[in-house]
C-alpha positions, 0 to 999 in steps of 0.5 A: 923748889928750885929744881921744880922751876928749873924743870918748868922753865925747860918744859916751856922752852921745849914747847916754844922751840917745837912751835918755832919749827912746825908751821901750823896752819892759821885756820883749822877746826881739826888738829893737824899732825906733823912728823918730827923732823929727826926722830920717828917716834916723835910727832907734832900736833897743831891745836890752835896754831901752836905745835906741841911735841908728843912722844910715841910709847916705846916700840911704836912709831909716828904713822903720818898716813894715819896720824897715830903712833902704830907698830909697823912704820917705815922710818926711812932715815929717821932715828928710831931710838934716843936711847945711848948706844948699848955697850958690851961688857968687857970678858973677865980675864981678857987681856989684850 
């Protein structure tokens, strides 16, 4: 139960931080989308003046021209993966 409450609190903190980073329009009948400031596979959706952070499915990135997650997106200098870098296993019997 304690883990659930901690996870819930962290989730709310992430939503609040996302809302602080993105300036949602005061009035809008439609959802408004913004690319994430660091990662190409994430974006914000503004709805009712609140920003919600979303992550695109694996292998896709946010396309700001179409406001969807897409396969062929120019990410520029944005990160395209948040996975830790792969490590190369040491070869057996190799001594330096």
